[in-house]
Each structure stands twice: as structure tokens, then as C-alpha cells.
C-alpha positions as CSV (number, residue, x, y, z in Angstrom):
1,M,0.0,0.0,0.0
2,E,2.9,2.4,0.7
3,T,4.0,2.3,-3.0
4,I,0.5,3.2,-4.3
5,P,-0.2,7.0,-4.5
6,F,-2.7,8.4,-2.1
7,W,-5.0,9.7,-4.9
8,L,-5.1,6.3,-6.5
9,Q,-6.1,4.8,-3.2
10,L,-8.9,7.3,-2.8
11,L,-10.0,6.6,-6.4
12,A,-10.1,2.9,-5.6
13,L,-12.2,3.6,-2.5
14,L,-14.6,5.6,-4.6
15,L,-14.9,2.9,-7.2
16,L,-15.5,0.2,-4.6
17,M,-18.2,2.3,-3.0
18,L,-19.9,2.8,-6.4
19,L,-19.6,-0.9,-7.1
20,S,-21.1,-1.8,-3.8
21,A,-23.9,0.7,-4.3
22,F,-24.5,-0.7,-7.8
23,F,-25.0,-4.2,-6.4
24,S,-27.4,-2.9,-3.7
25,I,-29.5,-0.9,-6.1
26,S,-29.6,-3.6,-8.7
27,E,-30.6,-6.3,-6.2
28,T,-33.5,-4.2,-4.8
29,A,-34.7,-3.0,-8.3
30,M,-34.6,-6.6,-9.7
31,M,-36.6,-8.0,-6.8
32,A,-39.1,-5.1,-6.8
33,L,-39.9,-5.4,-10.5
34,N,-43.6,-5.8,-11.3
35,R,-43.7,-9.3,-13.0
36,F,-46.8,-8.5,-14.9
37,R,-45.4,-5.2,-16.2
38,L,-42.2,-7.0,-17.1
39,G,-44.1,-9.6,-19.0
40,H,-45.9,-6.9,-20.9
41,L,-42.6,-5.2,-21.8
42,V,-41.2,-8.6,-23.0
43,R,-44.2,-9.1,-25.3
44,E,-43.5,-5.6,-26.7
45,G,-40.0,-6.7,-27.6
46,R,-38.0,-4.6,-25.1
47,R,-34.5,-6.0,-25.1
48,G,-33.7,-4.9,-21.6
49,A,-37.0,-6.5,-20.4
50,R,-36.1,-9.8,-22.0
51,R,-32.7,-9.7,-20.4
52,A,-34.1,-8.9,-17.0
53,A,-36.7,-11.6,-17.3
54,G,-33.9,-14.1,-18.2
55,L,-32.0,-13.1,-15.1
56,L,-35.1,-13.4,-12.8
57,G,-35.6,-16.8,-14.4
58,Q,-32.4,-18.0,-12.6
59,T,-32.8,-16.1,-9.4
60,E,-30.4,-18.3,-7.4
61,R,-27.5,-17.5,-9.8
62,L,-28.5,-13.8,-9.9
63,L,-28.6,-13.4,-6.2
64,G,-25.4,-15.3,-5.8
65,T,-23.6,-13.0,-8.3
66,I,-24.9,-9.8,-6.6
67,L,-24.1,-10.9,-3.1
68,L,-20.7,-12.2,-4.0
69,G,-19.8,-9.0,-5.8
70,N,-21.2,-6.9,-3.0
71,N,-19.3,-8.7,-0.3
72,I,-16.1,-8.6,-2.3
73,A,-16.5,-4.8,-2.8
74,N,-17.3,-4.2,0.9
75,T,-14.5,-6.4,2.1
76,A,-12.0,-4.6,-0.1
77,L,-13.3,-1.2,0.9
78,T,-12.9,-2.1,4.6
79,A,-9.4,-3.5,4.1
80,I,-8.2,-0.3,2.2
81,V,-9.6,2.1,4.8
82,T,-8.1,0.1,7.6
83,A,-4.7,0.1,5.9
84,L,-4.8,3.8,5.2
85,A,-5.8,4.5,8.9
86,I,-2.9,2.4,10.2
87,R,-0.5,4.0,7.7
88,Y,-1.3,7.6,8.5
89,F,-2.5,7.4,12.2
90,G,-0.6,4.4,13.6
91,D,-1.4,0.8,14.6
92,D,-3.7,1.6,17.5
93,D,-6.9,0.0,18.6
94,R,-8.7,3.3,18.7
95,V,-7.6,4.1,15.2
96,I,-8.9,0.7,13.9
97,L,-12.2,1.3,15.8
98,V,-12.7,4.7,14.3
99,A,-11.8,3.4,10.8
100,T,-14.2,0.5,11.1
101,T,-17.0,2.8,12.3
102,L,-16.4,5.2,9.5
103,V,-16.5,2.3,6.9
104,A,-19.7,1.0,8.5
105,L,-21.4,4.4,8.2
106,L,-20.2,4.9,4.6
107,L,-21.5,1.5,3.7
108,I,-24.9,1.8,5.5
109,V,-25.7,5.3,4.2
110,F,-24.1,5.4,0.7
111,C,-23.9,1.7,-0.3
112,E,-27.0,0.2,1.3
113,I,-29.9,2.4,2.5
114,T,-29.8,5.2,-0.2
115,P,-29.3,2.9,-3.2
116,K,-31.9,0.4,-2.0
117,V,-34.5,3.2,-1.4
118,I,-33.8,4.5,-4.9
119,G,-34.0,1.0,-6.4
120,A,-37.4,0.3,-4.7
121,T,-38.7,3.6,-5.9
122,F,-37.7,3.3,-9.6
123,P,-37.3,-0.5,-10.2
124,E,-38.1,-0.5,-13.9
125,R,-35.8,2.5,-14.7
126,I,-32.9,0.8,-12.9
127,A,-33.4,-2.9,-13.4
128,L,-33.6,-2.9,-17.2
129,P,-30.3,-1.0,-17.8
130,A,-28.6,-2.8,-15.0
131,S,-29.5,-6.2,-16.5
132,Y,-26.7,-5.9,-19.1
133,P,-23.7,-5.5,-16.7
134,L,-25.3,-8.1,-14.3
135,S,-25.5,-10.6,-17.1
136,L,-21.8,-10.0,-17.9
137,L,-20.9,-10.4,-14.2
138,M,-22.9,-13.6,-14.0
139,R,-20.8,-15.1,-16.7
140,A,-17.6,-13.8,-15.3
141,L,-18.3,-15.0,-11.7
142,A,-20.0,-18.2,-12.8
143,P,-17.4,-20.6,-11.3
144,A,-17.3,-18.9,-8.0
145,V,-21.1,-18.5,-7.9
146,W,-21.5,-22.2,-8.7
147,A,-19.2,-23.3,-5.9
148,V,-21.0,-21.0,-3.4
149,N,-24.4,-22.2,-4.5
150,L,-23.3,-25.8,-4.3
151,L,-22.3,-25.3,-0.6
152,V,-25.5,-23.3,0.1
153,G,-27.6,-26.1,-1.5
154,R,-26.0,-28.7,0.7
155,L,-26.6,-26.6,3.8
156,L,-30.3,-26.1,2.8
157,R,-30.8,-29.8,2.2
158,A,-29.3,-30.6,5.6
159,A,-31.7,-28.1,7.1
160,G,-34.6,-29.8,5.2
161,V,-35.3,-26.9,2.8
162,S,-35.7,-27.6,-0.9
163,A,-34.9,-24.7,-3.1
164,E,-36.0,-26.6,-6.2
165,A,-39.6,-26.8,-4.9
166,Q,-40.0,-23.0,-5.0
167,Q,-42.0,-21.9,-8.0
168,A,-43.3,-18.6,-9.2
169,P,-46.4,-17.9,-7.1
170,N,-49.7,-18.1,-8.9
171,V,-52.1,-15.2,-8.5
172,S,-55.3,-16.2,-6.7
173,L,-58.7,-14.7,-7.5
174,E,-58.6,-12.6,-4.3
175,E,-55.1,-11.3,-5.1
176,L,-56.3,-10.4,-8.6
177,R,-59.3,-8.7,-7.1
178,T,-57.0,-6.6,-4.9
179,I,-54.9,-5.7,-8.0
180,V,-58.1,-4.4,-9.7
181,L,-59.3,-2.5,-6.6
182,E,-55.9,-0.8,-6.3
183,S,-55.7,0.1,-9.9
184,G,-56.9,3.6,-9.0
185,G,-56.8,6.1,-11.8
186,F,-55.2,3.7,-14.2
187,M,-58.5,2.1,-15.0
188,P,-62.0,3.7,-15.6
189,A,-64.4,3.1,-12.7
190,K,-66.9,1.3,-15.1
191,H,-64.2,-1.1,-16.4
192,R,-63.0,-1.8,-12.8
193,S,-66.6,-2.5,-11.8
194,I,-67.0,-5.0,-14.7
195,L,-63.8,-6.8,-13.8
196,L,-64.8,-7.1,-10.2
197,N,-68.3,-8.4,-11.1
198,L,-66.6,-10.9,-13.5
199,L,-64.4,-12.2,-10.7
200,D,-67.4,-12.6,-8.4
201,L,-69.3,-14.9,-10.9
202,E,-67.5,-18.0,-9.6
203,Q,-68.8,-17.2,-6.1
204,I,-72.5,-16.9,-6.8
205,A,-75.0,-19.4,-8.1
206,V,-77.9,-19.2,-10.6
207,D,-80.2,-19.1,-7.6
208,D,-78.8,-15.6,-6.9
209,V,-79.6,-14.1,-10.3
210,M,-82.7,-16.1,-11.4
211,V,-86.2,-14.7,-11.7
212,P,-88.1,-16.3,-8.8
213,R,-90.8,-18.8,-9.6
214,H,-93.7,-16.4,-8.8
215,R,-92.4,-13.8,-11.2
216,I,-92.0,-16.1,-14.2
217,E,-94.1,-15.1,-17.2
218,A,-95.3,-18.4,-18.5
219,L,-98.1,-19.8,-20.6
220,D,-100.6,-22.4,-19.3
221,L,-102.0,-24.7,-21.9
222,A,-104.8,-25.7,-19.6
223,T,-106.5,-22.3,-19.9
224,D,-109.0,-21.5,-22.6
225,P,-107.8,-20.4,-26.1
226,R,-109.1,-16.8,-25.6
227,S,-106.9,-16.3,-22.5
228,I,-103.9,-17.8,-24.4
229,R,-104.5,-15.3,-27.3
230,E,-104.6,-12.4,-24.9
231,Q,-101.4,-13.4,-23.1
232,L,-99.5,-13.9,-26.3
233,A,-100.7,-10.6,-27.6
234,T,-99.6,-8.7,-24.5
235,C,-96.6,-10.7,-23.3
236,F,-93.4,-8.9,-22.7
237,H,-90.8,-11.6,-23.5
238,N,-89.9,-13.2,-26.8
239,K,-89.6,-16.6,-25.3
240,L,-92.0,-18.2,-22.7
241,P,-92.0,-21.4,-20.7
242,V,-95.2,-23.4,-21.4
243,F,-96.7,-25.6,-18.8
244,E,-99.9,-27.5,-18.4
245,G,-102.0,-26.9,-15.3
246,E,-99.1,-26.5,-12.9
247,I,-95.7,-24.7,-13.3
248,N,-93.7,-27.9,-12.5
249,R,-95.3,-29.6,-15.6
250,V,-93.3,-27.7,-18.2
251,V,-93.9,-29.1,-21.7
252,G,-91.6,-26.8,-23.7
253,M,-90.5,-23.3,-24.6
254,L,-92.4,-21.1,-27.0
255,H,-90.9,-18.6,-29.4
256,V,-93.7,-16.0,-29.4
257,R,-92.9,-14.9,-32.9
258,R,-93.7,-18.4,-34.1
259,A,-97.0,-18.3,-32.4
260,L,-98.1,-14.9,-33.8
261,G,-99.0,-16.5,-37.1
262,L,-101.2,-19.0,-35.4
263,L,-103.3,-16.3,-33.8
264,Q,-104.7,-15.4,-37.2
265,H,-106.4,-18.8,-37.4
266,E,-109.9,-19.1,-36.0
267,S,-109.4,-22.7,-35.1
268,F,-106.5,-21.9,-32.8
269,D,-106.1,-24.2,-29.8
270,A,-103.4,-25.6,-27.5
271,D,-102.5,-28.4,-29.9
272,D,-101.3,-25.8,-32.4
273,L,-98.9,-24.4,-29.8
274,R,-97.6,-27.8,-28.9
275,A,-96.4,-28.2,-32.5
276,V,-94.1,-25.2,-32.3
277,L,-92.7,-25.8,-28.8
278,T,-89.0,-26.6,-28.3
279,E,-87.4,-28.7,-25.6
280,P,-87.0,-26.9,-22.3
281,Y,-83.5,-26.4,-20.9
282,F,-83.2,-27.2,-17.2
283,V,-80.5,-25.9,-14.8
284,P,-79.8,-27.6,-11.5
285,S,-80.0,-25.3,-8.5
286,G,-76.7,-24.3,-7.1
287,T,-74.9,-24.2,-10.4
288,P,-72.2,-21.5,-10.4
289,V,-73.1,-18.5,-12.6
290,F,-69.8,-18.6,-14.4
291,R,-70.1,-22.3,-15.2
292,Q,-73.7,-21.7,-16.4
293,L,-72.5,-19.0,-18.7
294,Q,-70.2,-21.6,-20.3
295,F,-73.1,-24.1,-20.5
296,F,-75.3,-21.5,-22.3
297,Q,-72.5,-21.0,-24.8
298,E,-71.8,-24.8,-25.3
299,N,-75.5,-25.7,-25.6
300,R,-76.5,-22.6,-27.7
301,Q,-79.1,-21.6,-25.1
302,R,-80.2,-18.3,-23.7
303,I,-82.8,-19.3,-21.1
304,G,-83.1,-22.1,-18.6
305,L,-85.4,-23.2,-15.8
306,V,-83.8,-23.7,-12.4
307,I,-85.0,-26.8,-10.7
308,D,-84.2,-28.4,-7.3
309,E,-83.3,-32.0,-6.5
310,Y,-87.0,-33.0,-6.7
311,G,-87.5,-31.5,-10.1
312,E,-89.6,-28.6,-9.0
313,V,-89.2,-25.3,-10.8
314,L,-87.5,-22.7,-8.6
315,G,-87.0,-19.9,-11.1
316,L,-85.8,-18.9,-14.5
317,V,-82.3,-17.7,-15.5
318,T,-81.4,-16.1,-18.8
319,L,-78.2,-15.1,-20.5
320,E,-79.3,-11.4,-19.9
321,D,-79.5,-12.0,-16.2
322,I,-75.9,-13.2,-16.1
323,I,-74.7,-10.3,-18.3
324,E,-76.4,-7.9,-16.0
325,E,-74.4,-9.3,-13.1
326,I,-71.3,-8.3,-15.1
327,I,-72.1,-4.9,-16.7
328,G,-75.1,-3.7,-14.7
329,E,-78.8,-3.3,-15.2
330,F,-80.3,-2.8,-18.7
331,T,-82.7,0.0,-19.5
332,T,-85.7,-2.3,-19.9
333,T,-87.6,-3.9,-17.1
334,A,-89.8,-7.0,-17.3
335,P,-93.3,-7.2,-15.8
336,G,-93.0,-8.0,-12.1
337,G,-89.8,-6.1,-11.9
338,D,-89.6,-2.6,-10.4
339,A,-88.3,0.0,-12.7
340,A,-88.8,2.7,-10.1
341,L,-86.7,0.9,-7.4
342,Q,-85.1,4.0,-6.0
343,W,-85.0,6.0,-2.8
344,V,-87.6,8.8,-2.4
345,D,-87.0,10.9,0.7
346,D,-84.9,8.1,2.2
347,E,-87.8,5.6,1.8
348,V,-88.7,2.9,-0.8
349,T,-91.4,0.2,-0.9
350,V,-90.2,-3.2,-2.3
351,D,-91.6,-6.6,-2.8
352,G,-90.9,-9.0,0.0
353,A,-89.6,-11.6,-2.6
354,A,-87.1,-9.2,-4.0
355,P,-83.6,-10.8,-4.2
356,L,-81.1,-9.3,-1.7
357,R,-78.4,-9.0,-4.4
358,E,-80.8,-6.9,-6.5
359,L,-81.6,-4.6,-3.6
360,N,-77.9,-4.2,-2.7
361,R,-77.0,-3.4,-6.3
362,R,-79.9,-1.0,-7.1
363,L,-80.4,0.7,-3.7
364,G,-76.9,0.6,-2.3
365,T,-78.0,-1.5,0.8
366,H,-75.7,-4.0,2.5
367,F,-77.9,-6.9,3.3
368,P,-76.0,-10.1,4.0
369,L,-75.7,-12.5,1.1
370,D,-74.3,-15.6,2.8
371,G,-77.8,-16.9,4.0
372,P,-81.3,-16.3,2.5
373,R,-81.5,-14.9,-1.0
374,T,-84.7,-12.9,-0.6
375,L,-85.8,-10.1,1.7
376,N,-88.7,-12.4,2.8
377,G,-86.3,-15.2,3.8
378,L,-84.0,-12.8,5.6
379,L,-86.8,-11.4,7.7
380,L,-88.2,-14.8,8.6
381,E,-84.7,-16.0,9.5
382,T,-84.2,-12.9,11.7
383,L,-87.5,-13.0,13.4
384,R,-87.7,-16.9,13.6
385,E,-91.5,-16.6,13.2
386,L,-94.1,-15.3,10.8
387,P,-94.4,-11.7,11.9
388,E,-97.4,-9.4,11.9
389,A,-97.7,-6.3,9.7
390,A,-96.2,-3.1,11.1
391,T,-93.3,-5.1,12.6
392,S,-90.0,-3.4,12.0
393,V,-86.4,-4.8,12.0
394,R,-83.3,-2.6,12.0
395,Y,-80.2,-3.6,10.0
396,G,-77.6,-1.0,11.0
397,P,-78.9,2.4,9.7
398,L,-81.7,0.7,7.7
399,V,-85.2,0.1,9.1
400,V,-87.2,-2.6,7.4
401,E,-90.9,-2.3,8.1
402,I,-93.2,-5.1,7.1
403,Q,-96.4,-3.7,5.5
404,Q,-98.3,-6.7,4.1
405,I,-98.4,-10.4,4.7
406,E,-100.4,-12.8,2.6
407,D,-100.4,-16.6,2.3
408,R,-97.7,-16.9,4.9
409,L,-95.4,-14.7,2.9
410,I,-94.2,-11.2,3.4
411,R,-95.6,-9.4,0.3
412,S,-94.7,-5.7,0.8
413,V,-91.8,-4.1,2.8
414,R,-90.9,-0.5,3.3
415,L,-87.2,0.4,3.7
416,R,-86.2,3.6,5.5
417,R,-82.7,4.9,5.8
418,R,-81.6,6.4,9.1
419,P,-78.5,8.3,10.0
420,S,-75.9,5.8,11.4
421,E,-75.2,8.0,14.4
422,L,-78.8,7.7,15.7
423,S,-79.1,5.7,18.9
424,P,-81.1,2.5,18.9
425,H,-83.1,3.9,21.8
426,A,-84.6,6.5,19.4
427,A,-86.6,3.7,17.6
428,E,-90.4,3.6,17.8
429,D,-92.0,1.3,20.4
430,D,-93.1,-1.3,17.8
431,E,-89.6,-1.7,16.3
432,R,-87.4,-4.7,17.1
433,A,-83.6,-4.2,16.8
434,F,-81.4,-7.0,15.7
């Protein structure tokens, strides 16, 4: 060291600090790279992205090269500073202590914390250009890295850890949902809503989106021809289920357009309709909505009757119902639906058989969806008895008042929104709080 000029030693110290900082910033930037963004850049043909992806594909060798180079630079830096201190200030314990402390501070501030913070902040800007020198260093240090990794591998096996079993983690649906939720301003709100609804399709069944049995518009062949003519002339839908006497005795599906020509015949009767019926398509209760969407596509169907294990009709599900779950409500409303389902002075009257999912979507309520599917079912589960009219139940800031009960079913319910800060003791005497 005595024959080396002082300025050359200082230059060596500076170069070693830069080298140590390079390894630190490169390591953090490479590990902080967004893998999805990197894959997108690779598909665009970015050369640096391809090189970075190749390095990350052999993470063990990459980390071995970075850590080996970083430790060599830090060790050399410590040795040079210690030698300079001894040369100029003497071989004393206090001199060595001060020199070691100074080196530790330099390494922590300029070679560790600062570079790593910068690398974590701008991973793409740093990792892609740094991939070229890193690939050269990987080839240059390959023998040393191989020897070190061989020793490390044996130590890991002795400890019962298998590095080969580690694979790139797959993204779960919940993680993908979180990615969409955190997309912020990078994605329009409507697009984000559609993606979230699409991810939820696997978690809901056809029972959650079907038209309930009592709201199905269907044609009964057991009625007189005049009633059939009137229903066909005024029906809202283009395709109707056709039954005979009782809804569970479905005999087919009728395309209304095919039947319009039959209405011109004076001798029109039920047998004429039977000739133009098509086979009904049945859907088992509990079928996931996303799977049913695939079944509709595979079977070239657009409408199906939901049945339970006993073959009884529970409701009707259409392709449009599933699409509405993804993109939201359409502008048209079928008979039995409520086009004016909206708050008026913080109040709204709804059908007791209204699905909870529909109420949550259209009114912004937060009824639980892990139990009963209709408001009637939720109220009966909460009260554990058939209530009387004028009974009220509170769900948070929402008061649900039962208005009409008929045939052991809650037919009409009024919802009232209340400020969340109101005390439960402010409720009316006839309200029950749950």
C-alpha cells in the first residue's frame, strides 16, 4: 500500500463504493420489478426487459452473483480504509475502531440504504439498464457462484429446505381482485366494476340471479284459447315457458314470434302451440353462474329453468341475467320487476320476494348474502316466526318495516334509511332491533 499513490487509493475507495452501491440498487430493483409489467414489456419486444426476465428466471445465480460481488467490494473497501488508517495514524486499537465505524457508516448510508430506497422507488428504470452488466458479471463469476451455491444447496438440504420446490407464485382470485381494486386512476371506474363483477361470478349461483318462480311469465295450456290469445298478444318476453296446469309440468319453450301467425287462425287451440314448442333447458339449483355462462355457450341456449333436487321449478335464469351481473342493469324492465326501485325521501317500498343481491345493487344497501337470498327469507330467519304487519327490524342504519303479509309470505316491505349516528333507543316502540 505504501507504493500506491494516495490519490489512487482514494480513487479505488470511490470505485469500490460505487460498485457496492450498484450491487445494492440492482438487487432491490430486480426484486421489486412488477412481474406483470415486465411480461408486458417482454411481449412488446423490449431488449432490456427480455434480459431482466432471463436473469429473474435464474434467481439463485443472480442473487449469488450480486451478493458475492457486493461482499467482495465491501471487504476490499474495509481493508483499504483500515490500511490507510494504520499507515497515517498508527497501529492503534482506537484508530482501527474509528476506521471500522467510518467504513460501516459509509456502507450503510451510501452503499445500502440510499441505493436500495432508490431501487425500490424506480425499479423499472434501474433494473432494465442494470440487467446488461449483471448478465456479464454472472458469466464472469459463474465458477465462484457455482461453488458457493453448491455449498449453500447442501446446507439447505441438511436443514430440510428444498430450493427446487420453490416456484413462481400463482395469482389467486382474491389477489387479482385486490390488484383491480388498487388500480386507482389507471382504469376507468366502469371497467373496474365490470372486472370485479366478473371475478365474483365464480362465487355466486344461478339461484342468486334467477327470476323467482312467482315472477316467471309463463303460458298455461290448460287455460281457454281466448286467454292464451290475450297473453300472447300482450306478453313482454320473446320466449315463454309453457306448462300444463301446474308450473312444474313444463312441456316446452315457445318462441312468441312463431305463435303470432297461429293467432290469425280461427281454429287456434293448445295443440297448435304444442307443434311449435322446443325442448326446455333445465339448470340444477346451485350451479355457479360462471359455469352456467359456459353451459349456455356450449348448448347454444339463452334461457333455462332452475330446478331443485325434486325436479320442481324454482325460477328462470337467462343469459341477460348473467350479463347484468357483469355490466349492470339494462334499461328495460320486465313485468314483475320494479323500474322505479329507488329512494324517495330516504324511503322505498319493495316486494318481499325481492332478491337481496338486486336490492344491494340497485339501492346501495348492505344486506348479508351468505344466507337467505330474498328479503322475505332474511326477515323470517331474523324473526324466527311469521311476523305481523307493522313489525320493524333494524339492520344498521336501515329500518325494514313489514307492510303486508299474505299466504304466509311477506308481500310488501318499506325500507327507511336512518343516519348511522342515531341511537337504537330512538326507535319507535313497535320496532325490534337486531
